[in-house]
C-alpha positions as CSV (number, residue, x, y, z in Angstrom):
1,M,-42.7,5.1,30.9
2,G,-42.2,1.3,29.5
3,S,-43.7,2.4,26.3
4,S,-41.8,5.3,25.9
5,V,-38.7,2.9,26.2
6,A,-39.8,0.4,23.9
7,R,-40.8,3.0,21.2
8,R,-37.3,4.4,21.5
9,A,-35.8,1.2,21.0
10,Q,-38.0,0.3,17.6
11,L,-36.8,3.4,16.1
12,L,-33.2,2.4,16.9
13,L,-33.9,-0.9,15.2
14,L,-35.8,0.6,12.4
15,L,-32.9,3.1,12.1
16,A,-29.9,0.6,12.3
17,I,-31.5,-1.8,9.9
18,G,-32.2,1.4,7.2
19,I,-28.3,2.1,7.3
20,A,-27.6,-2.0,7.2
21,A,-29.6,-2.1,3.8
22,L,-27.7,1.2,2.5
23,T,-24.6,0.1,3.0
24,A,-25.3,-3.6,2.2
25,T,-26.8,-2.5,-1.2
26,V,-26.7,0.9,-2.0
27,L,-23.2,2.3,-1.4
28,I,-21.5,3.4,-4.2
29,V,-23.1,3.8,-7.4
30,A,-23.7,2.3,-10.7
31,G,-26.3,4.0,-13.2
32,N,-24.8,1.6,-15.6
33,T,-24.6,-2.3,-14.9
34,G,-23.1,-3.1,-18.2
35,G,-19.2,-3.5,-19.2
36,A,-19.0,0.1,-18.5
37,G,-20.1,0.6,-15.5
38,G,-20.1,3.5,-13.1
39,L,-19.1,3.7,-9.5
40,R,-20.6,0.6,-7.6
41,L,-19.8,-0.4,-4.3
42,F,-19.8,-4.3,-5.9
43,G,-18.7,-4.5,-9.2
44,V,-17.1,-1.0,-10.0
45,S,-15.8,-0.3,-13.5
46,M,-14.6,3.1,-14.1
47,G,-15.2,2.9,-17.3
48,G,-12.7,0.1,-18.3
49,Q,-9.5,1.8,-18.0
50,T,-6.7,0.1,-16.2
51,R,-5.2,2.9,-15.0
52,Q,-2.8,3.3,-17.7
53,T,-1.7,6.9,-18.4
54,G,-0.6,7.7,-22.1
55,A,-3.0,6.4,-24.6
56,A,-6.6,4.3,-24.8
57,A,-7.5,1.7,-26.8
58,G,-9.6,2.0,-29.6
59,A,-11.7,0.8,-31.9
60,G,-10.0,-2.8,-33.6
61,G,-7.4,-2.5,-30.8
62,A,-6.0,0.9,-32.2
63,R,-4.4,3.0,-29.9
64,R,-4.7,6.8,-29.5
65,P,-4.0,9.2,-27.2
66,A,-6.1,9.2,-24.5
67,D,-8.8,12.2,-23.7
68,S,-8.5,14.9,-20.4
69,V,-10.6,16.4,-18.3
70,E,-9.2,19.8,-19.4
71,A,-9.3,19.2,-23.2
72,F,-13.0,17.5,-23.3
73,T,-14.4,20.4,-21.0
74,R,-13.1,22.9,-23.4
75,K,-14.4,21.3,-26.5
76,Y,-18.0,20.2,-25.4
77,G,-18.7,22.0,-22.2
78,D,-19.9,21.0,-18.7
79,P,-22.5,18.3,-18.3
80,P,-25.9,20.4,-18.6
81,D,-27.2,19.3,-15.1
82,A,-23.9,19.7,-13.6
83,T,-25.1,23.3,-12.1
84,Y,-25.2,22.2,-8.2
85,G,-21.8,24.2,-7.0
86,R,-17.9,23.0,-8.1
87,I,-14.9,21.9,-6.1
88,R,-11.4,22.9,-6.7
89,I,-8.6,20.8,-5.6
90,P,-5.2,23.2,-6.2
91,S,-2.7,20.1,-5.5
92,I,-4.3,17.9,-8.4
93,S,-5.6,20.8,-10.7
94,V,-9.3,19.8,-9.9
95,N,-11.8,22.4,-11.1
96,A,-15.0,20.4,-11.6
97,P,-18.7,21.3,-11.7
98,L,-21.0,19.7,-9.0
99,S,-24.0,17.4,-10.2
100,Y,-26.8,16.9,-8.0
101,R,-27.5,13.2,-7.3
102,A,-30.2,11.9,-4.9
103,V,-30.1,8.7,-3.5
104,S,-33.7,7.5,-2.9
105,G,-33.2,3.3,-3.6
106,S,-30.8,1.1,-4.2
107,V,-28.5,3.1,-6.5
108,M,-26.5,6.4,-6.5
109,P,-26.5,7.3,-9.6
110,E,-23.1,8.0,-11.3
111,P,-22.0,11.8,-12.6
112,G,-22.7,12.9,-16.1
113,G,-19.3,12.1,-17.7
114,A,-15.6,11.8,-17.0
115,T,-15.4,15.7,-16.0
116,D,-18.2,16.4,-13.2
117,V,-18.3,15.0,-9.4
118,A,-21.4,14.1,-8.0
119,Y,-22.7,15.6,-5.1
120,Y,-25.2,12.3,-3.2
121,D,-28.2,13.8,-1.2
122,M,-28.3,11.0,1.3
123,S,-31.2,12.5,2.9
124,R,-33.3,9.8,2.9
125,F,-30.9,7.5,5.0
126,P,-31.0,9.3,8.1
127,G,-28.0,9.2,10.0
128,T,-26.0,9.4,6.5
129,G,-23.8,12.2,4.3
130,G,-24.9,15.7,4.7
131,V,-24.8,18.9,2.8
132,P,-21.6,21.3,2.2
133,G,-21.1,23.6,5.2
134,G,-23.6,21.8,7.3
135,G,-21.9,20.0,9.9
136,G,-22.4,16.5,8.6
137,N,-20.3,14.5,6.0
138,A,-21.2,15.6,2.3
139,I,-20.4,12.9,0.5
140,F,-18.9,13.3,-3.3
141,G,-18.2,11.0,-6.0
142,G,-16.0,11.0,-9.3
143,H,-14.7,8.6,-12.2
144,V,-11.0,7.9,-11.9
145,D,-11.5,6.8,-15.6
146,L,-13.8,6.3,-18.0
147,R,-14.7,4.6,-21.6
148,R,-17.6,5.0,-23.2
149,P,-20.0,7.5,-25.0
150,I,-20.9,10.9,-23.6
151,P,-24.6,11.6,-24.3
152,Y,-24.5,15.3,-23.8
153,A,-21.6,15.4,-26.1
154,G,-23.4,13.9,-29.0
155,D,-22.3,10.5,-27.6
156,V,-18.5,10.8,-28.7
157,E,-16.9,7.8,-26.9
158,Y,-14.4,9.4,-23.9
159,Q,-11.5,6.8,-23.0
160,G,-9.0,8.5,-20.4
161,P,-8.6,9.7,-17.1
162,G,-11.4,10.8,-15.2
163,V,-11.7,13.8,-13.2
164,F,-10.6,12.3,-9.8
165,W,-7.6,10.3,-11.6
166,S,-4.7,12.1,-9.3
167,L,-7.4,11.7,-6.2
168,D,-4.8,9.1,-5.0
169,K,-2.2,12.0,-4.6
170,L,-3.8,13.9,-2.0
171,R,-2.1,14.2,1.3
172,P,-3.2,15.4,4.9
173,G,-3.2,19.1,4.6
174,D,-4.1,19.5,1.2
175,I,-6.8,21.8,0.6
176,I,-10.1,21.4,-0.9
177,E,-12.8,24.2,-1.8
178,V,-16.5,23.3,-2.6
179,D,-19.0,26.2,-4.0
180,Y,-22.3,25.9,-2.8
181,R,-25.3,28.1,-2.8
182,G,-23.3,31.0,-2.9
183,S,-21.1,30.2,-0.3
184,T,-17.0,28.6,-0.3
185,Y,-16.4,26.3,2.6
186,R,-12.6,25.4,2.5
187,Y,-12.1,22.2,3.9
188,R,-8.2,20.6,4.8
189,V,-7.9,16.6,3.8
190,S,-7.6,14.7,7.4
191,A,-7.1,11.2,5.9
192,V,-7.0,9.5,2.7
193,N,-7.8,5.6,2.9
194,E,-8.0,2.6,0.1
195,F,-10.5,0.0,1.4
196,S,-11.6,-3.2,-0.1
197,A,-14.5,-3.0,-2.1
198,D,-16.3,-5.3,-0.1
199,K,-15.1,-5.6,3.3
200,A,-14.7,-2.4,4.3
201,D,-17.5,-0.7,7.3
202,W,-19.0,1.7,5.0
203,G,-21.8,2.8,7.3
204,K,-18.7,4.4,9.2
205,V,-17.6,5.9,5.5
206,W,-21.2,7.3,5.2
207,S,-22.0,8.3,8.9
208,S,-23.2,11.9,9.3
209,D,-21.8,11.1,13.1
210,V,-18.7,13.8,12.7
211,K,-16.9,15.9,14.9
212,N,-16.8,18.9,12.5
213,D,-18.2,19.8,9.2
214,T,-16.9,17.1,6.8
215,I,-16.6,15.9,3.4
216,T,-15.8,12.6,1.8
217,L,-14.8,12.1,-1.6
218,F,-14.8,8.7,-3.3
219,T,-13.3,7.0,-6.4
220,C,-12.2,3.3,-7.6
221,G,-8.6,1.9,-7.0
222,G,-6.9,-1.0,-6.9
223,T,-6.5,-3.3,-9.6
224,F,-9.1,-3.5,-12.7
225,N,-10.3,-6.9,-13.5
226,P,-11.4,-6.6,-17.2
227,E,-13.5,-9.7,-17.3
228,T,-15.6,-8.6,-14.2
229,H,-15.2,-4.8,-15.0
230,E,-14.6,-4.3,-11.5
231,Y,-11.9,-2.5,-9.3
232,S,-10.5,-4.1,-6.1
233,T,-10.5,-0.7,-3.7
234,R,-12.3,2.0,-3.3
235,L,-10.1,5.4,-2.3
236,I,-11.9,7.3,0.3
237,V,-10.5,11.3,1.1
238,R,-11.8,12.6,4.1
239,A,-11.9,16.4,4.9
240,E,-12.6,18.9,7.4
241,R,-13.6,22.1,7.5
242,G,-11.3,24.7,10.0
């Protein structure tokens, strides 16, 4: 009896340590740690934009019309690895492919570009994440904006709003649909929150301990600091099926 209790306590301690490590060092992503970084919890750069609509800075300070997700997709197609499914958010005109990203260490790899949304497999971190329709908390991330060369498009530089540019316009009751393994799951937005990048309870945000089948969408928000290439906040959208 005593040894069983001790083993249970040890397992709970290991789980707590694992989640703490995840929330302290992994948490939102970074495929590129340079000036055109991706989704990261600490030091996020969503491409170097400052959420200015209409134009983006080009070489030598010249101005040119900002790229758009729709036009870029028409010209270059979807990222070749964005075959995991699709996500649709009619109220903000999102209809994007899903790329699969497994979280295996201190990095959550970013999407393939400005036009796809990454699904994050958190299975190596018990108590977090989930799969669409699985009763947990499936995690999705996308760029709010982006300024960098896109490899699958022949290193053409994208400069402009990303697929989640208008995520902050979502309101409770809005519908999100996810196509996954031949099924379509329909979710209704239950909460839209903005958290400080370095003060939020990310363990709670990513937790799979939810009452209903849930998805969580995230992107950067707040103020962009061009010196540190960081956004000040993270926009978190929670939606539940049913």
